[in-house]
C-alpha positions as CSV (number, residue, x, y, z in Angstrom):
1,M,8.5,93.0,80.6
2,F,10.6,91.7,77.7
3,K,8.6,90.7,74.7
4,L,9.5,89.2,71.5
5,M,7.4,90.7,68.6
6,R,6.8,89.8,65.2
7,R,8.1,92.2,62.6
8,G,6.2,92.9,59.3
9,P,7.7,93.8,56.0
10,R,7.3,97.7,56.8
11,A,9.1,97.2,60.4
12,F,12.0,95.1,58.4
13,A,12.3,97.8,55.8
14,S,12.6,100.6,58.4
15,K,15.0,98.9,60.4
16,F,17.1,98.0,57.1
17,A,17.1,101.7,56.2
18,L,18.1,102.8,59.7
19,S,21.0,100.3,59.6
20,V,22.1,101.5,56.2
21,V,22.2,105.2,57.4
22,A,23.9,104.2,60.6
23,L,26.6,102.2,58.6
24,S,27.1,105.4,56.2
25,I,27.7,107.7,59.4
26,A,30.0,105.2,61.0
27,L,32.1,105.0,58.0
28,A,32.3,108.7,57.4
29,S,35.2,110.4,58.7
30,P,35.8,114.1,59.3
31,V,39.3,113.6,57.9
32,L,40.1,111.7,54.9
33,A,42.1,108.7,56.3
34,A,45.6,108.6,54.6
35,G,47.3,105.2,54.2
36,K,45.8,101.9,55.4
37,T,42.7,101.7,57.3
38,I,41.3,98.7,58.9
39,T,37.5,98.9,59.8
40,A,36.3,96.4,62.3
41,V,32.9,95.6,64.2
42,M,33.7,94.5,67.5
43,H,31.5,92.4,69.8
44,S,30.1,95.6,71.4
45,D,30.2,99.3,71.1
46,L,32.9,100.9,73.2
47,R,31.6,103.3,76.0
48,I,33.6,102.9,79.1
49,I,37.2,103.4,78.2
50,D,39.0,102.9,81.2
51,P,40.4,99.3,81.4
52,I,40.7,99.2,85.2
53,F,37.2,100.6,86.0
54,T,35.5,97.6,84.3
55,T,36.0,94.0,83.4
56,A,34.3,94.5,80.1
57,Y,36.0,92.8,77.2
58,I,35.6,95.7,74.9
59,T,37.4,98.1,77.3
60,R,40.2,95.5,77.7
61,D,40.4,95.4,73.9
62,H,40.7,99.1,73.8
63,G,43.4,99.0,76.4
64,Y,45.6,96.9,74.3
65,M,45.4,99.3,71.5
66,I,46.8,102.3,73.5
67,Y,48.5,100.8,76.6
68,D,51.4,98.4,77.1
69,T,52.3,95.9,80.0
70,L,55.5,95.3,82.0
71,V,55.4,91.5,81.0
72,A,53.2,89.3,78.8
73,P,52.6,85.7,78.2
74,D,53.6,84.0,74.9
75,S,51.8,81.2,73.1
76,N,53.7,78.6,75.3
77,F,52.1,80.3,78.5
78,K,55.7,81.5,79.4
79,I,55.9,85.1,80.8
80,Q,58.1,87.2,78.7
81,P,59.5,90.7,79.0
82,Q,57.6,93.5,77.2
83,M,58.2,97.0,78.9
84,A,60.5,95.6,81.3
85,D,62.9,92.6,82.2
86,W,63.1,91.4,85.7
87,K,65.5,89.7,88.3
88,I,64.4,87.6,91.3
89,S,66.4,87.5,94.4
90,D,67.8,84.0,95.7
91,D,65.3,84.1,98.4
92,K,62.4,84.8,96.1
93,L,61.3,87.8,98.1
94,T,62.4,90.6,95.8
95,Y,61.5,91.1,92.1
96,T,63.3,94.0,90.3
97,F,61.9,95.2,87.1
98,T,64.0,97.4,84.8
99,L,62.2,99.5,82.1
100,R,63.8,99.0,78.6
101,D,64.8,102.1,76.6
102,G,62.6,104.1,74.3
103,L,59.3,104.2,76.1
104,K,57.3,107.2,76.0
105,W,53.8,108.3,76.5
106,H,51.8,109.5,74.0
107,D,52.0,113.1,75.0
108,G,56.0,112.8,74.6
109,A,56.8,112.3,78.4
110,P,59.2,109.5,79.2
111,V,57.7,106.5,81.1
112,T,59.0,106.3,84.7
113,A,59.2,103.5,87.4
114,E,56.9,105.9,89.4
115,D,54.2,105.7,86.7
116,C,54.3,101.9,86.6
117,V,54.1,101.7,90.4
118,A,51.0,104.0,90.5
119,S,49.8,102.0,87.7
120,L,50.3,98.6,89.4
121,K,48.7,99.9,92.6
122,R,45.5,100.9,90.8
123,W,45.3,97.7,88.9
124,A,46.0,95.4,92.1
125,A,43.4,97.2,94.2
126,V,40.5,95.8,92.2
127,D,41.7,92.9,90.2
128,G,41.2,89.4,91.9
129,M,44.7,88.3,90.9
130,G,46.1,91.8,91.9
131,Q,44.3,91.8,95.4
132,K,45.9,88.4,96.2
133,L,49.2,89.6,95.1
134,L,49.0,92.5,97.6
135,D,48.2,90.2,100.4
136,F,51.7,88.8,99.8
137,T,53.4,92.1,99.1
138,A,55.3,94.1,101.5
139,S,56.0,97.1,99.4
140,I,56.3,98.2,95.5
141,E,58.7,101.1,95.2
142,A,60.4,103.1,92.2
143,T,64.0,103.0,93.3
144,D,65.2,105.0,90.5
145,A,63.5,106.4,87.2
146,K,63.8,102.9,85.4
147,T,63.7,100.4,88.3
148,I,60.5,98.9,90.0
149,T,61.3,96.9,93.2
150,L,58.4,94.6,94.5
151,K,59.2,93.0,97.8
152,L,57.2,90.2,99.4
153,K,56.4,89.1,102.8
154,E,56.8,85.6,101.7
155,P,57.5,83.6,98.5
156,Y,54.6,83.8,95.9
157,G,54.8,81.8,92.6
158,L,52.2,83.9,90.8
159,V,53.9,87.4,90.8
160,L,54.8,87.3,87.0
161,D,51.6,85.5,86.1
162,S,49.6,88.1,87.9
163,I,51.1,91.3,86.5
164,G,51.4,89.7,82.9
165,K,47.9,88.0,82.8
166,P,46.3,88.7,79.4
167,S,43.0,89.3,80.5
168,S,40.5,90.7,81.7
169,R,41.6,93.5,84.1
170,V,45.1,93.7,82.6
171,A,48.0,95.6,84.4
172,F,48.2,98.2,81.8
173,M,50.8,101.1,82.4
174,M,49.4,104.5,82.5
175,P,51.0,108.0,83.4
176,K,51.3,108.5,87.4
177,R,48.8,111.6,87.1
178,L,46.1,109.0,85.6
179,A,47.0,106.0,87.5
180,E,46.4,108.0,90.8
181,T,42.8,108.3,90.0
182,P,40.7,106.2,92.4
183,P,39.8,102.8,90.6
184,D,36.2,103.4,91.0
185,K,36.4,106.5,89.1
186,Q,37.4,106.6,85.5
187,I,40.5,108.0,84.2
188,P,39.9,111.8,82.4
189,E,42.3,111.1,79.6
190,Q,43.4,108.4,77.3
191,I,47.3,108.5,77.4
192,G,49.3,105.3,77.0
193,S,52.5,104.2,75.7
194,G,51.3,101.4,73.4
195,P,51.3,100.8,69.6
196,F,48.1,102.8,68.8
197,K,46.8,106.3,69.7
198,F,43.2,107.0,70.7
199,V,41.7,109.6,68.6
200,Q,39.5,111.6,71.2
201,S,38.2,114.0,68.8
202,E,36.5,111.2,66.5
203,F,35.2,109.2,69.4
204,Q,31.5,108.7,69.2
205,P,30.1,106.3,71.6
206,G,27.5,104.0,70.2
207,V,29.0,104.9,66.6
208,K,32.7,104.3,66.3
209,A,36.0,104.7,68.0
210,V,39.2,105.4,66.1
211,Y,42.8,104.7,66.5
212,V,46.1,105.7,64.8
213,K,49.6,104.3,64.6
214,N,51.9,105.5,67.4
215,T,54.9,106.4,65.2
216,D,56.9,106.9,68.2
217,Y,56.4,103.3,69.5
218,V,59.5,101.1,69.6
219,P,58.5,97.5,69.1
220,R,60.5,94.7,70.8
221,K,62.5,92.7,68.4
222,E,60.9,89.3,69.2
223,P,58.1,88.0,66.9
224,S,54.6,88.6,68.1
225,S,53.4,85.7,70.3
226,W,49.7,86.4,72.0
227,T,50.4,89.6,73.8
228,S,54.0,89.3,73.9
229,G,56.9,90.2,71.4
230,G,57.1,92.8,68.9
231,K,53.9,95.0,68.6
232,V,54.6,96.0,64.9
233,V,51.7,98.2,63.5
234,K,51.4,97.8,59.8
235,V,48.5,99.9,59.2
236,D,48.0,103.6,59.7
237,R,44.4,103.7,61.4
238,V,41.9,101.2,62.9
239,E,38.2,102.1,63.2
240,W,35.8,100.0,65.2
241,I,32.3,100.6,63.9
242,T,29.3,99.8,65.9
243,M,26.6,97.8,64.2
244,P,24.5,96.1,66.6
245,D,22.3,94.3,64.0
246,S,24.1,91.1,62.9
247,Q,22.7,91.0,59.4
248,T,23.9,94.5,58.6
249,A,27.5,93.6,60.0
250,V,27.4,90.3,57.8
251,N,26.5,92.2,54.8
252,A,29.1,94.8,55.2
253,L,31.7,92.1,55.7
254,Q,30.7,90.4,52.4
255,S,30.6,93.5,50.4
256,G,33.9,94.8,51.8
257,D,32.6,98.0,53.5
258,I,34.3,96.4,56.7
259,D,37.4,94.3,57.0
260,F,36.8,92.4,60.4
261,M,34.0,91.1,62.4
262,E,34.6,89.8,65.8
263,N,31.6,87.6,66.5
264,L,30.1,85.8,63.5
265,P,26.3,84.7,64.2
266,Y,26.2,80.9,64.2
267,D,23.1,80.9,62.0
268,M,24.9,82.8,59.3
269,L,28.1,80.5,59.1
270,P,26.9,78.4,56.2
271,L,26.6,81.7,54.1
272,L,30.0,83.2,55.1
273,E,31.9,79.8,54.7
274,A,30.8,79.8,50.9
275,N,32.3,83.3,50.5
276,K,35.9,82.7,49.2
277,E,36.9,86.4,50.0
278,I,36.3,85.7,53.8
279,T,38.5,83.9,56.3
280,I,36.7,82.4,59.2
281,E,38.8,81.2,62.4
282,V,38.3,80.7,66.1
283,S,40.9,83.1,67.4
284,N,40.6,82.4,71.0
285,K,40.9,78.6,70.9
286,F,40.3,78.5,74.8
287,G,36.7,79.5,74.2
288,F,34.5,81.2,76.9
289,Q,32.7,80.3,80.0
290,T,29.0,81.8,80.1
291,L,27.7,82.5,83.5
292,G,24.9,84.0,85.5
293,R,25.8,86.2,88.4
294,M,23.4,87.3,91.5
295,N,23.5,90.3,93.7
296,F,24.2,89.1,97.2
297,L,23.3,92.4,98.9
298,Y,19.5,92.5,98.4
299,P,16.5,90.3,98.5
300,P,15.7,87.8,97.5
301,F,19.4,86.6,96.5
302,D,20.9,87.6,99.8
303,N,19.2,84.4,100.9
304,V,21.2,81.3,100.0
305,K,18.3,79.0,99.9
306,V,16.6,81.3,97.2
307,R,20.0,81.3,95.4
308,R,20.0,77.5,95.6
309,A,16.5,77.2,94.1
310,A,17.3,79.4,91.1
311,F,20.4,77.4,90.6
312,L,18.5,74.1,90.6
313,A,16.1,75.7,88.0
314,I,18.6,76.5,85.4
315,N,20.4,73.9,83.1
316,Q,23.2,74.4,80.6
317,K,21.8,72.7,77.6
318,D,18.8,75.0,77.3
319,V,21.2,78.1,77.5
320,L,23.8,76.7,75.1
321,D,21.2,75.6,72.5
322,A,19.8,79.0,72.5
323,L,23.1,80.8,72.6
324,V,25.0,78.7,70.0
325,G,22.8,75.8,68.7
326,N,25.8,74.1,67.1
327,A,27.5,71.0,68.7
328,K,30.7,71.9,66.9
329,Y,31.0,75.3,69.0
330,Q,29.4,74.3,72.4
331,K,30.3,72.1,75.3
332,I,28.2,71.3,78.4
333,C,30.7,71.6,81.5
334,G,30.2,71.7,85.2
335,A,33.8,72.9,86.0
336,F,34.0,76.3,87.5
337,F,37.6,76.2,86.4
338,V,36.9,75.0,82.7
339,C,36.9,71.6,81.3
340,D,40.3,70.0,80.1
341,T,42.3,71.9,82.7
342,P,44.2,70.6,85.8
343,F,41.6,71.7,88.0
344,A,38.6,70.6,86.1
345,T,36.0,68.8,88.3
346,E,32.0,68.6,88.0
347,V,31.4,68.0,91.7
348,G,28.3,70.0,92.6
349,G,27.2,70.9,89.2
350,E,25.2,67.7,88.4
351,T,21.8,69.3,88.1
352,L,23.5,71.8,85.7
353,V,24.9,69.2,83.5
354,K,21.9,66.7,83.6
355,G,19.3,69.5,83.5
356,N,17.1,67.4,86.0
357,G,16.7,70.0,88.8
358,M,13.4,71.7,88.3
359,A,11.2,69.5,90.7
360,E,13.8,70.0,93.3
361,A,14.0,73.9,92.5
362,K,10.0,74.2,93.0
363,K,10.4,72.5,96.2
364,A,13.5,74.3,97.4
365,L,11.8,77.7,96.5
366,A,8.6,76.8,98.4
367,E,10.8,76.1,101.5
368,S,13.0,79.1,101.2
369,G,10.8,81.8,102.4
370,Y,10.7,83.4,99.2
371,D,8.1,86.3,99.2
372,G,7.6,86.9,95.5
373,T,10.2,89.8,95.3
374,P,10.7,90.4,91.4
375,I,13.9,89.3,90.2
376,V,15.4,92.3,88.1
377,I,17.5,90.6,85.1
378,M,19.2,92.8,82.8
379,A,18.9,91.6,79.3
380,P,21.2,93.2,76.6
381,G,19.9,92.8,73.0
382,D,22.9,94.3,71.2
383,V,25.5,91.7,71.8
384,T,25.2,88.2,70.0
385,T,26.7,86.2,72.8
386,L,24.7,87.8,75.6
387,K,21.2,87.9,74.1
388,A,20.0,84.1,75.0
389,Q,21.3,83.7,78.6
390,P,18.7,86.0,80.3
391,I,15.9,85.0,78.2
392,V,16.3,81.2,78.8
393,A,17.1,82.0,82.5
394,A,13.8,84.0,82.9
395,Q,11.7,81.4,81.4
396,L,13.3,78.7,83.7
397,L,12.9,80.9,86.9
398,R,9.4,81.5,86.1
399,E,8.7,77.9,85.6
400,A,10.3,77.3,89.2
401,G,7.9,79.9,90.7
402,F,10.1,83.0,90.6
403,K,8.4,86.4,89.6
404,V,11.0,88.1,87.0
405,D,11.2,91.5,85.7
406,L,13.5,91.0,82.5
407,Q,14.6,94.4,81.6
408,A,15.7,95.0,77.9
409,T,18.8,97.1,77.7
410,D,22.2,97.1,75.9
411,W,25.5,95.7,77.0
412,Q,27.2,98.9,77.9
413,T,24.3,99.9,80.1
414,V,24.7,96.5,81.8
415,V,28.4,97.1,82.2
416,S,27.7,100.6,83.9
417,R,24.7,99.4,85.9
418,R,26.2,96.3,87.4
419,A,28.8,98.5,89.2
420,S,25.8,100.0,91.1
421,Q,25.3,98.7,94.8
422,K,21.9,100.5,94.8
423,P,18.5,98.5,95.4
424,P,16.9,97.1,92.5
425,K,14.1,99.4,93.1
426,E,16.5,102.5,92.8
427,G,18.3,101.4,89.5
428,G,20.3,98.4,90.8
429,W,19.8,94.7,89.8
430,N,19.4,91.1,91.0
431,M,20.9,89.1,88.3
432,F,23.0,89.6,85.0
433,F,24.8,87.4,82.6
434,T,28.2,87.5,81.0
435,N,31.1,85.7,79.5
436,W,34.7,84.8,80.7
437,V,37.5,83.9,78.3
438,A,38.4,80.4,79.5
439,A,41.8,81.4,80.4
440,D,40.4,84.1,82.8
441,V,38.8,81.2,85.0
442,S,41.0,78.4,84.7
443,N,42.4,78.4,88.3
444,P,40.9,79.8,91.8
445,I,43.1,82.8,91.6
446,A,42.7,84.0,88.1
447,N,38.8,83.4,88.4
448,L,37.6,86.9,89.4
449,S,33.9,85.8,90.1
450,I,34.9,83.0,92.5
451,G,36.0,85.5,95.2
452,G,34.4,86.2,98.6
453,Q,35.7,89.6,99.2
454,G,32.2,91.1,99.7
455,K,31.9,94.9,98.6
456,K,35.5,94.9,97.8
457,G,35.1,92.1,95.3
458,W,33.4,91.4,91.6
459,F,29.9,92.6,90.9
460,G,27.4,90.8,93.0
461,W,29.7,91.3,95.9
462,A,29.6,87.7,97.2
463,E,31.2,87.5,100.9
464,N,32.6,84.1,101.9
465,A,35.7,83.8,104.2
466,K,36.0,80.0,103.6
467,I,36.7,80.5,99.9
468,E,39.2,83.4,100.6
469,K,40.9,81.1,103.2
470,L,41.0,78.0,100.5
471,K,42.5,80.5,98.0
472,D,45.4,81.3,100.3
473,D,45.8,77.7,100.9
474,F,45.9,77.1,97.2
475,V,48.8,79.5,96.4
476,R,50.7,78.1,99.3
477,A,50.2,74.5,98.1
478,A,53.4,72.5,97.7
479,S,52.1,70.3,94.8
480,L,49.8,70.2,91.8
481,D,47.9,67.3,93.6
482,D,47.5,69.6,96.5
483,Q,46.2,72.2,94.5
484,K,43.6,70.0,92.8
485,K,42.2,69.2,96.1
486,I,41.7,72.6,97.1
487,A,40.3,73.8,93.8
488,A,37.8,71.0,94.2
489,D,36.9,72.2,97.8
490,I,36.5,75.8,96.4
491,Q,34.2,74.6,93.7
492,K,32.1,72.5,96.2
493,E,31.8,75.7,98.5
494,A,31.0,77.8,95.4
495,Y,28.1,75.5,94.3
496,E,26.6,75.2,97.8
497,Q,26.5,79.0,98.2
498,V,25.8,79.7,94.6
499,I,28.6,82.1,94.2
500,Y,27.7,82.1,90.4
501,I,26.2,79.8,88.0
502,P,28.6,78.4,85.1
503,L,26.3,78.0,82.0
504,G,28.8,75.9,79.7
505,Q,31.5,76.6,77.4
506,Y,31.4,77.9,73.7
507,L,34.0,78.8,70.9
508,L,33.3,81.9,68.9
509,P,34.3,82.2,65.2
510,S,35.6,85.6,63.7
511,G,35.7,86.6,60.2
512,W,37.8,88.9,58.1
513,R,38.5,89.7,54.5
514,K,41.3,88.0,52.7
515,S,43.0,91.3,52.4
516,L,44.0,91.2,56.1
517,T,47.0,88.9,56.8
518,G,48.9,88.4,60.2
519,V,45.7,88.3,62.4
520,L,46.9,86.8,65.6
521,D,45.5,84.1,68.0
522,G,45.5,83.9,71.8
523,P,43.4,84.3,75.0
524,A,42.9,88.1,74.6
525,T,42.0,88.6,71.0
526,P,41.3,90.6,68.5
527,L,44.8,92.3,68.4
528,F,45.6,94.9,65.6
529,W,49.3,94.8,65.7
530,N,51.0,92.6,63.4
531,V,47.8,92.8,60.7
532,D,48.5,94.1,57.5
533,K,46.1,95.0,54.7
534,S,46.6,94.6,50.9
535,E,45.1,97.4,48.5
């Protein structure tokens, strides 16, 4: 059982001493870094380093450091050429991508169309938008060393949006020998063609990850805009330092021992706002949706009646108050596809929004046939934005009559364990919580967790043929009004079957020393190209 314990002065002193030691080890380097170095504390430590193997954002962030994409969106939501430009046939059935000059892998080999075809196939096999693209695809082939030809069975308007989407599973390009690794196995090397190189010899999971400037990278000439344009690296080295204790990280930011902190704790914002040497900004203006996901493979959540009882017991206000606790940065929202978007509707989410479902939850659980099977909930304690959700949910579920086994862990363990389809008693799980960038869930095709592909789908493995049929209808719809109606039908079905539980939206401020300039915004931040550091 997860317990909160009081800490005395001796325990606090011990913890502080350990944090100082950890900081000293993390900042130490076996080789004296030459030139400019940015030290950053990210939202999580990095352990899984294959960006196709997992949807974890820290792994996506790692991907952007060392890999590149064929196309990418700019700040006007327009897809732009990145590694390649393209032409579309008059019948809208053939997309021809041509690689630009100067592309090389980090091992010196040239980037070829065969590499990119293999990369697209590996990505599309496991990504929600990629899977839907494959449904409409007749073939993807390398027609010569620099040309990728994608042929469709019928016109599909989301080809470029799928290949260029900024998050979460991004269509990163890899050498063919790596891209041919099955997507359920991690690639053995980190070789990309992107603006930074990964320093494998200095990688210490749980301590630090190191990247150095790729001096062979040829940036595009256009200005940087979101994940498109010129990825101009202005520093020599970037170090991601692991500091799970927020107070230690804040102290390091204030003292200048680190340059950048991705997630600032809300309760420490007044202290940081008073420091004139620190810039505080919300880099991702779209914010995040936080959510709970159940495991459909095993009792008790293989029973929709039990899932409904759990859904009725949980409300967004309690979760957001514990997670954020600041009205400026949080928003109650019952829309699966995010509030203030074309597909926003709150149909089906009334109890989540109003917080009045507990009495109905108790009644529903009593009538569901629930046999007292303990619910294994994974509770990561090392990520600021993931601590509160499982604790609040566990309390509400117990109040409704559930038995709950809240298992304290760290986020990277959750990332690894949630991929397991073993029963909960054998190291599996019943429920976990995560966050999506709002842009990643803003329509039924982008929203990976809304799928119903069963064991081929996202963790939790919901199977729902009706939702999959409606998603096909969505991409074939002739007008925005038709798409809105279909999106509402998808949301209604998702709430009735409890595909997942949206728990509201929030904004997350980041902080950096004023010695850093050129920090970019967008739906997939932080990005470290374009950033300079003054001495």
